C-alpha positions in Angstrom: 27.3 -74.8 62.4 27.0 -74.8 58.7 29.8 -74.5 56.4 30.2 -71.7 53.9 29.5 -72.8 50.4 32.3 -71.7 48.2 31.1 -69.4 45.4 31.2 -70.9 42.0 33.5 -69.3 39.6 32.7 -68.8 36.0 35.1 -67.8 33.4 34.3 -66.3 30.0 36.4 -67.0 27.1 38.1 -63.8 25.6 35.7 -62.0 23.2 32.7 -63.8 24.7 29.7 -61.8 26.0 26.9 -63.4 28.0 23.5 -62.9 26.3 20.1 -62.7 28.2 18.5 -66.1 28.5 15.4 -65.0 26.7 13.5 -62.0 25.2 11.4 -61.8 28.4 14.5 -61.0 30.4 15.3 -58.1 28.1 11.8 -56.8 28.4 11.9 -57.2 32.2 15.1 -55.1 32.4 13.7 -52.4 30.2 10.5 -52.2 32.2 12.5 -52.0 35.5 14.7 -49.2 34.1 11.7 -47.2 33.0 9.8 -47.9 36.2 12.7 -46.7 38.3 13.3 -43.7 36.2 9.6 -42.5 36.4 9.2 -42.9 40.2 8.0 -39.9 42.1 6.8 -36.7 40.3 5.9 -36.5 36.7 8.8 -36.0 34.3 7.3 -33.3 32.1 5.2 -33.4 29.0 5.2 -35.9 26.2 6.1 -35.2 22.6 4.0 -34.4 19.7 4.0 -36.3 16.4 4.5 -34.2 13.3 1.5 -32.3 12.0 -0.6 -34.2 9.5 -1.6 -32.7 6.1 -4.3 -30.0 5.8 -7.8 -31.2 5.0 -9.9 -30.0 2.1 -11.7 -26.7 2.5 -15.0 -27.0 4.4 -16.8 -24.9 1.9 -17.2 -25.3 -1.8 -17.5 -21.5 -2.3 -16.6 -18.4 -0.4 -14.6 -18.7 2.9 -14.1 -21.9 4.8 -11.5 -23.7 6.9 -9.0 -26.5 6.7 -7.9 -28.6 9.7 -4.8 -30.7 10.5 -4.1 -32.7 13.6 -1.3 -34.4 15.6 -1.0 -36.9 18.4 0.7 -36.8 21.8 3.1 -39.6 22.6 3.9 -40.0 26.3 5.1 -42.6 28.7 3.2 -43.5 31.9 3.1 -40.7 34.5 4.2 -38.1 31.9 2.1 -35.0 31.6 0.0 -34.3 28.6 1.7 -32.5 25.7 1.4 -28.7 25.7 -0.6 -27.2 22.9 -3.6 -28.1 20.7 -4.2 -31.3 18.9 -5.9 -29.5 16.0 -5.0 -26.4 14.0 -7.4 -24.5 11.8 -6.7 -22.1 9.0 -8.8 -20.0 6.6 -9.2 -21.2 3.0 -10.8 -19.1 0.2 -12.8 -20.7 -2.5 -14.3 -18.8 -5.5 -17.2 -16.5 -4.7 -20.6 -18.2 -4.2 -23.0 -17.7 -7.1 -25.8 -15.2 -6.7 -28.7 -16.7 -4.8 -26.7 -19.5 -3.2 -28.1 -20.6 0.2 -25.8 -19.5 3.1 -24.1 -22.3 5.1 -26.1 -21.6 8.3 -29.4 -21.5 6.4 -28.6 -24.9 4.8 -28.0 -26.4 8.3 -31.3 -25.1 9.6 -33.1 -26.4 6.5 -31.9 -29.9 7.2 -34.5 -30.1 10.1 -37.4 -28.9 7.9 -40.3 -31.4 8.1 -38.8 -33.3 11.1 -40.8 -33.4 14.4 -39.1 -32.0 17.5 -39.9 -31.4 21.1 -41.6 -34.8 21.5 -44.5 -33.9 19.2 -45.5 -34.7 15.7 -45.5 -31.1 14.6 -43.1 -30.1 12.0 -41.8 -26.6 11.1 -39.7 -24.8 8.5 -36.5 -23.4 10.1 -34.5 -20.3 9.3 -31.4 -19.0 11.2 -32.0 -16.9 14.4 -29.2 -14.5 15.4 -30.6 -13.2 18.7 -29.5 -16.1 20.9 -26.5 -15.8 23.3 -24.1 -18.2 21.6 -23.7 -17.3 18.0 -21.9 -20.7 17.3 -25.0 -22.7 18.3 -27.3 -23.7 15.5 -30.2 -21.5 16.6 -33.1 -21.8 14.2 -36.4 -19.8 14.2 -39.6 -21.6 13.3 -40.9 -19.7 10.3 -44.2 -18.0 11.1 -43.9 -18.6 14.9 -42.3 -16.7 17.8 -39.9 -19.3 19.1 -36.5 -20.8 18.1 -34.8 -24.0 18.9 -31.1 -24.8 19.3 -30.0 -27.9 17.4 -26.5 -28.0 19.0 -23.4 -26.5 17.5 -23.0 -25.3 14.0 -20.6 -27.1 11.7 -17.0 -25.9 11.9 -16.4 -23.2 9.3 -19.8 -21.5 9.7 -19.6 -17.7 9.8 -20.3 -16.4 13.3 -22.8 -13.9 11.9 -23.6 -12.3 8.5 -20.8 -10.2 7.3 -18.5 -11.2 10.3 -14.9 -12.2 9.7 -14.8 -14.9 12.4 -15.7 -18.5 11.9 -17.1 -21.0 14.3 -14.8 -23.8 15.4 -15.8 -26.3 18.1 -18.5 -24.0 19.3 -16.3 -20.9 19.6 -16.1 -17.8 17.3 -12.5 -17.5 16.2 -10.8 -14.8 14.0 -7.7 -15.4 12.0 -4.4 -13.9 12.6 -2.1 -12.6 9.9 -0.7 -16.1 9.6 -4.1 -17.3 8.4 -4.6 -19.5 11.5 -7.9 -19.2 13.4 -7.5 -18.2 17.0 -3.9 -17.0 16.3 -2.7 -13.8 18.0 -0.2 -13.1 15.2 -0.6 -9.5 13.9 1.1 -7.5 11.2 3.5 -4.8 12.4 3.5 -1.4 10.9 5.9 -2.7 8.2 3.3 -5.3 7.1 5.4 -8.1 8.4 3.4 -10.8 10.2 4.6 -11.1 13.8 7.3 -8.5 13.1 8.8 -5.9 15.5 8.5 -2.8 13.3 12.2 -3.1 12.4 12.1 -4.1 8.8 11.0 -0.8 7.3 11.9 2.9 7.5 9.6 5.4 9.2 9.5 8.6 7.2 8.2 11.8 8.6 8.5 15.2 6.9 7.2 18.7 7.5 6.4 20.8 4.4 6.3 24.6 4.8 3.6 26.5 2.9 4.5 28.0 -0.5 3.5 31.4 0.7 2.5 33.8 -2.0 3.5 31.6 -4.9 0.7 29.8 -6.7 0.9 26.4 -8.3 1.3 22.7 -7.4 4.2 22.1 -5.1 5.8 18.7 -4.7 5.8 17.6 -1.0 7.1 14.1 -1.1 7.1 10.9 -3.2 5.2 8.1 -1.5 7.1 5.0 -2.7 5.7 1.7 -3.8 5.0 -0.6 -0.8 4.4 2.2 1.6 2.0 1.5 4.5 0.2 3.5 7.2 0.2 6.7 5.2 -1.0 9.9 6.9 -0.7 13.5 5.7 -2.2 16.4 7.6 -2.5 19.9 6.2 -3.7 23.2 7.8 -3.7 26.2 5.6 -5.8 27.9 2.9 -4.3 25.5 0.3 -5.2 21.9 -0.4 -3.5 18.5 -0.5 -3.2 17.0 -4.0 -2.4 13.4 -4.9 -1.1 12.2 -8.3 -0.9 8.5 -9.4 2.0 6.9 -11.2 0.2 7.5 -14.6 0.4 11.3 -14.1 -3.4 11.6 -13.4 -4.6 13.2 -10.3 -6.4 11.2 -7.7 -7.8 14.2 -5.9 -7.6 18.0 -6.0 -6.0 18.1 -9.4 -6.3 20.5 -12.3 -7.2 23.4 -10.0 -10.4 21.6 -8.8 -11.2 20.8 -5.2 -12.4 17.2 -4.7 -15.1 16.3 -2.2 -14.1 14.4 1.0 -14.5 10.7 0.7 -12.7 7.4 -0.2 -10.7 7.1 -3.4 -9.0 4.1 -5.0 -5.3 4.7 -5.8 -2.2 2.4 -6.2 -4.0 -0.7 -5.0 -5.2 0.9 -1.7 -8.1 3.1 -0.4 -7.3 6.7 0.3 -9.5 8.4 2.8 -9.7 12.1 2.3 -11.3 14.3 5.0 -11.7 18.0 5.1 -13.3 20.0 8.0 -15.2 23.2 7.7 -12.0 25.1 8.5 -8.6 24.9 6.8 -7.7 21.5 8.1 -7.6 18.4 5.9 -6.1 14.9 6.2 -5.3 12.0 3.9 -4.9 8.4 5.1 -4.2 5.1 3.5 -3.5 1.7 5.0 -1.4 0.5 2.0 0.6 -1.2 0.8 0.8 0.9 -2.3 1.3 -0.9 -5.6 3.0 2.0 -7.3 4.5 5.4 -6.5 2.3 8.3 -5.5 3.2 12.0 -5.6 1.9 14.1 -2.8 1.6 17.8 -3.6 0.3 21.0 -2.1 -2.1 22.9 -4.3 -1.4 26.6 -3.6 -4.4 28.6 -4.8 -4.1 30.9 -7.8 -4.4 34.5 -6.4 -3.8 36.4 -9.6 0.0 36.9 -9.2 1.5 38.4 -12.3 4.3 36.6 -14.2 7.9 37.6 -14.0 8.1 40.9 -15.8 11.0 42.2 -17.8 13.3 44.4 -15.7 12.9 48.2 -16.0 16.2 48.5 -17.9 14.7 46.4 -20.7 11.8 48.8 -21.3 12.3 52.4 -22.7 10.2 54.8 -20.6 7.5 56.6 -22.5 6.4 60.2 -21.7 2.8 60.6 -20.7 2.1 63.3 -23.3 4.1 63.5 -26.5 3.2 64.4 -30.0 2.4 61.6 -32.4 5.1 61.2 -35.0 4.5 58.9 -37.9 7.8 57.6 -39.1 8.4 57.1 -42.7 7.7 53.6 -44.0 10.7 51.6 -44.5 10.7 48.1 -46.0 10.8 45.4 -43.4 13.5 42.9 -44.2 12.3 39.3 -44.6 13.8 37.2 -41.7 16.0 34.4 -42.7 14.5 30.9 -42.3 15.4 29.1 -39.1 17.9 26.3 -39.5 16.8 22.8 -38.4 17.2 22.0 -34.7 19.7 19.3 -33.6 18.4 16.0 -32.5 17.7 16.1 -28.8 16.1 12.7 -28.3 17.3 10.0 -26.0 17.6 9.1 -22.4 21.1 10.6 -21.9 19.8 14.0 -23.1 16.9 13.9 -20.8 19.0 12.9 -17.8 21.6 15.5 -18.5 19.2 18.4 -18.6 17.0 17.2 -15.7 19.9 16.9 -13.3 21.6 20.1 -14.5 18.5 22.3 -14.5 17.0 24.5 -11.7 13.4 23.8 -12.7 11.6 21.0 -14.4 7.9 21.6 -14.8 4.8 21.0 -17.1 3.7 24.2 -18.7 0.9 25.3 -21.1 2.2 27.9 -23.7 0.0 31.0 -23.7 2.0 33.4 -25.8 5.2 34.0 -27.7 7.1 37.2 -28.4 10.3 37.5 -30.5 12.6 40.3 -29.3 15.8 41.0 -31.2 17.8 37.8 -30.7 15.6 36.4 -28.0 12.2 34.6 -27.8 10.0 35.0 -24.7 7.2 32.5 -24.0 4.4 33.2 -21.5 3.4 29.9 -19.9 1.1 28.7 -17.2 2.9 26.3 -14.8 0.7 23.2 -14.3 2.9 20.7 -12.5 6.3 21.1 -10.8 8.7 18.2 -10.8 11.8 20.1 -9.6 12.4 23.6 -8.3 15.2 25.2 -6.5 13.2 28.4 -5.8 9.5 29.2 -6.0 7.6 29.3 -9.3 4.5 31.4 -9.9 1.4 30.2 -11.7 2.3 32.4 -14.7 5.9 32.7 -15.8 8.1 34.0 -18.7 10.5 31.5 -20.2 13.3 32.9 -22.3 15.0 31.2 -25.2 18.4 32.8 -26.3 17.6 33.0 -30.0 15.1 34.2 -32.5 14.9 30.6 -33.7 14.7 28.7 -30.4 15.5 25.0 -30.4 13.3 23.3 -29.9 10.4 25.7 -30.7 7.3 25.7 -28.6 3.9 25.7 -30.2 1.1 27.9 -28.8 -1.6 26.3 -26.7 0.3 23.0 -26.2 1.6 21.4 -23.0 5.3 20.8 -22.6 7.8 19.4 -20.2 10.5 22.0 -19.7 13.9 22.0 -18.0 15.0 25.6 -17.3 17.8 27.3 -15.6 17.6 30.4 -13.4 19.7 33.3 -14.8 20.3 36.3 -12.6 22.4 39.2 -14.0 25.5 40.2 -12.1 23.9 43.5 -10.9 20.7 41.7 -9.9 18.4 43.6 -12.3 17.4 40.6 -14.3 16.0 37.3 -13.0 14.9 35.0 -15.8 14.0 31.4 -16.5 16.3 30.3 -19.4 15.5 27.5 -21.8 18.9 26.5 -23.2 19.5 26.1 -26.9 18.9 22.4 -27.8 17.6 21.9 -24.3 14.9 19.7 -22.9 11.4 20.8 -24.1 9.1 17.9 -25.1 5.4 17.6 -25.5 3.8 16.4 -22.3 2.4 12.8 -22.4 1.9 10.1 -19.8 4.9 8.3 -21.2 7.2 11.3 -21.1 5.9 12.0 -17.6 7.0 8.5 -16.5 10.4 8.9 -18.2 11.1 12.2 -16.4 10.2 10.8 -13.1 12.6 7.9 -13.7 15.3 10.4 -14.6 14.8 12.1 -11.2 15.8 8.9 -9.4 19.2 8.8 -11.2 20.3 12.4 -10.4 23.1 12.6 -7.9 22.2 14.2 -4.6 
């Protein structure tokens, strides 16, 4: 019977740690640890290295693509990394010069003069677009009725003439809003790539017809940056659209524009009009400036506001003609100079405090006692608290109104509505030293800016 061999005791001095005998022992322990930890099923995917830099554009002119790549790092028995090893994005170079050979034509032309199909015959090749796979280099033998496929086209070749997609690894891919080919990213209705329609305000309004009052009625201001614009109208009137410079895009100056596509505020406005009273206006946007949407109420010959009956002395139908004796007509005193009404503060004060702000063409002027009456044609309405007719009377409370209005000129006017206590008079009053300035695109822009600063 053998004897038990006593175990050999080893003591380590305080602060002393035994080191592996060699580097091989350390590697053996590491391999054992990894081998034990990876036994059984796979432990999930590996990890990607960071993306490399983007390559140069594949095309020297027009559209092309750039590519970047990454590598998958994984241990034994780990799954492959999830995702793609390559990523492609669109790149835009300057437009190709007129007459430049398209990219696919150039690839077919590389085989000109080279024998194919095991014969010594050579051909001249041009692209053929009738084959099933549009990302194969299918070339037609010029002057013959057959084509040959030379494999895949080079990456970045357009899938077909005029198409938005590009060929990548034999597949036709379109770009998402992020510029990546094959991406599913799309702009939401706010224009945000991959958004959830929560970064903008949806505005919907209903405008009631102006009824019997003729003129241009402001419907709404389409702000800069607006998208997905749609306006529908169904009546005997027409939609009108004005740009930020005060010029009409369509249906302005009492003219009716034909249906079609119009350029305005950096976007295309599609105007359609059916044979009936229905018309629509659409624009994808975004708009680069404000647009003013109006309703053009047709002129039907409505008379201007007339003086109330109390202001006119009734005349009998038949009365003898009496010639009064001539009396000398006193020479009126000259009108004093008007006070200075220039400046932003004056414009803002009268715009916000008035009932009406509109562009008017002065047709006539009559001085009556201590009042002056102007007959005007309303051309553009900026602000109105009640309907305006196409022809109006504007009253100034003085024989020498300030500022005076010249005949046959266009003005921007800020007027107040004055109704007598007994309701027999209803006038548009132009206050003394009020807002009456010659219309110009610059003044039009200033008055629109003033509208934004008025308290609600």
